[in-house]
C-alpha positions, 0 to 999 in steps of 0.5 A, a space after each residue: 513501542 519499538 522505534 526505527 530510523 526513517 530519513 534520520 528520524 526516530 519513528 515508531 515501527 507502527 504508523 497510523 494511516 488516516 485512510 480508513 477512519 471510522 465513519 458515520 453516514 459516509 463521513 468521518 466519525 470525528 469524535 471516535 477518529 480523534 480518540 483513536 489518534 490520541 490513543 495511538 500517540 499516547 501509546 507510542 505511535 509518532 508517525 501519522 500518515 494522511 493524504 490530499 485525497 483520503 476520505 474525499 479530501 477530509 482526512 487532513 482536516 481531521 488530523 489537524 483537529 486530532 493534533 490540537 492539545 499538544 499532540 502535534 508536538 509528539 508526532 511526525 506528520 506525513 502527507 502526499 502531493 496529488 501529482 495527478 492534478 498537476 498541470 504546471 510547475 506552480 501547481 505543486 506549491 499551490 497544493 502544498 500550501 493548501 495542505 499546510 492550511 488543512 493540517 494547520 502546520 508550518 512544516 510537513 515532516 514527510 512529504 511524498 509524491 503520491 502513488 507514482 506510476 509510469 504516467 504520473 512519474 512522467 508528469 513529475 519530470 515534466 513539471 520539475 517535481 524534485 526541484 520543487 521539493 528541494 526548494 520547499 525543504 529550503 523554504 522550510 515548508 517540508 522537512 523530508 520528501 520521497 514518493 509512494 509507488 503503485 506500478 510495475 517493478 521496472 517503473 520503480 527501478 526507473 524512479 529509484 535511479 532518478 534521484 538520491 531519495 531519502 525514503 519511499 513507500 511501497 505495498 508489501 506483505 507476504 503475498 505481494 513479494 513479486 507484485 509492484 516494487 516487490 521484494 526485489 524493489 525493496 532490496 534494490 532501494 535499500 542497497 541505495 540507502 533509501 529507507 522504506 515505508 510499508 503500506 498494505 501489510 494486511 492487503 486491505 484486510 484480505 490477509 485477515 478475513 476470510 481465512 482459507 481453511 487450509 491456512 487455519 489448519 496450517 497455523 495450528 501446527 505452529 509452536 507459537 499461536 498468533 492471530 492472522 494480523 500478527 502473522 502478517 504484521 510480525 512477518 514484516 516487523 521481523 525485517 531489520 531494514 524497514 522504517 514504518 509499517 502503516 496500518 489503516 485502522 478503522 476501530 479502536 479494537 483494531 488499534 489496540 490489537 495492532 499496538 500490542 503486536 507492534 510492542 511484541 514483535 521486532 527485528 528477528 521476532 520470527 524463527 526460521 520455522 515460522 518464516 517457512 510456515 509463512 512461505 507455505 501459507 503463501 503457497 496455500 493461498 496461491 493454490 486457491 486460484 481460478 486460472 493458471 495464469 503466471 503473469 508472464 505477459 506473452 499474450 500481450 499486447 492485445 489487439 482489442 486493448 484488454 490487459 489480460 494478465 491484470 484481469 486474470 490476476 484480479 480473477 484469481 484474487 477473487 477466489 484466493 480470498 474467498 470471494 471477499 467484497 474487497 477482492 470483488 471491488 478490485 474489478 471496479 479498479 480496472 479501467 473500462 477500456 482494458 477490462 475483460 468484457 472488451 475481448 473480441 475473441 480474435 484469438 491472437 493471444 491463445 497461440 502465445 500463451 505458454 500455459 495453453 489457456 483458452 484466453 477468450 473463453 476464460 475472459 468471458 467466464 470471468 465477466 460472468 463470474 464478476 456479474 454474479 
């Protein structure tokens, strides 16, 4: 295992994400999950990541069970504050104490303000989240604190500039270089000496299966043959300036494969030709889109409240990933008031679109597509 630095700690470059654990009947398969976590730690992983909400609130309890028998002493544990539940200052410590109890630990090594966006960041400021975290460090309840992020790049910059953070966690992979914090955000944080945790390196599995035939053919031209997982993980491990890459593994086979990749790929593991091949891979994925929306936002705001760029982004991903169930599920994550089916066909957006897209008609086509 290759180790890196995160907030001054020596951590494995591959972290175990306890978000997609094996299940039986909709509940965590405890025996298999514990077996996987033990194998991960025995193989050199020393960073285990969970959260209050994972597996409907049962992930932290499972991690506590896996830590018995000396495994806690071999690992850093990370979990996250459910900031969307905070209604007053005191709520932060209430949930932290519950999490300490769930995990059966006296101190959490890495504590994150979970999934910050514009709204939850405003709440964190209102209820003094940073002051709380600083107090908890002094109390010895947490060792290091940072945040995880899911929103647009400008919001990320606002949060980064608000405090001298030790680390942050962002979604990043070879298709998401301009999404959310993106590459620009990653570089901005590193320029401020903020360490980086990467989540969704496989984009929820979409970069693994199904692969477009064009991508399969392209990869055959590579001098070194790699699996889809190794192309995605290796591309991130290639960077010198990241700390931990989290992988939410659901089977022992996935764990074994990821461990082998983490052992074989580190900083500068990709040649310039391989990096160029990944750039071409991104281009091929982008060619499989449904509509020529560039996410410029000139069509906004919509009088009916529809988030036009977000809807088209999800629609494009449906085609980009071969109409996978993961991509189709993204439709459900769009809040009902801003979905495509709320379009009233007023046409205000059409004259503002640089791509001259017939937006109302295409939104209707999108609704039909997702209904099919």
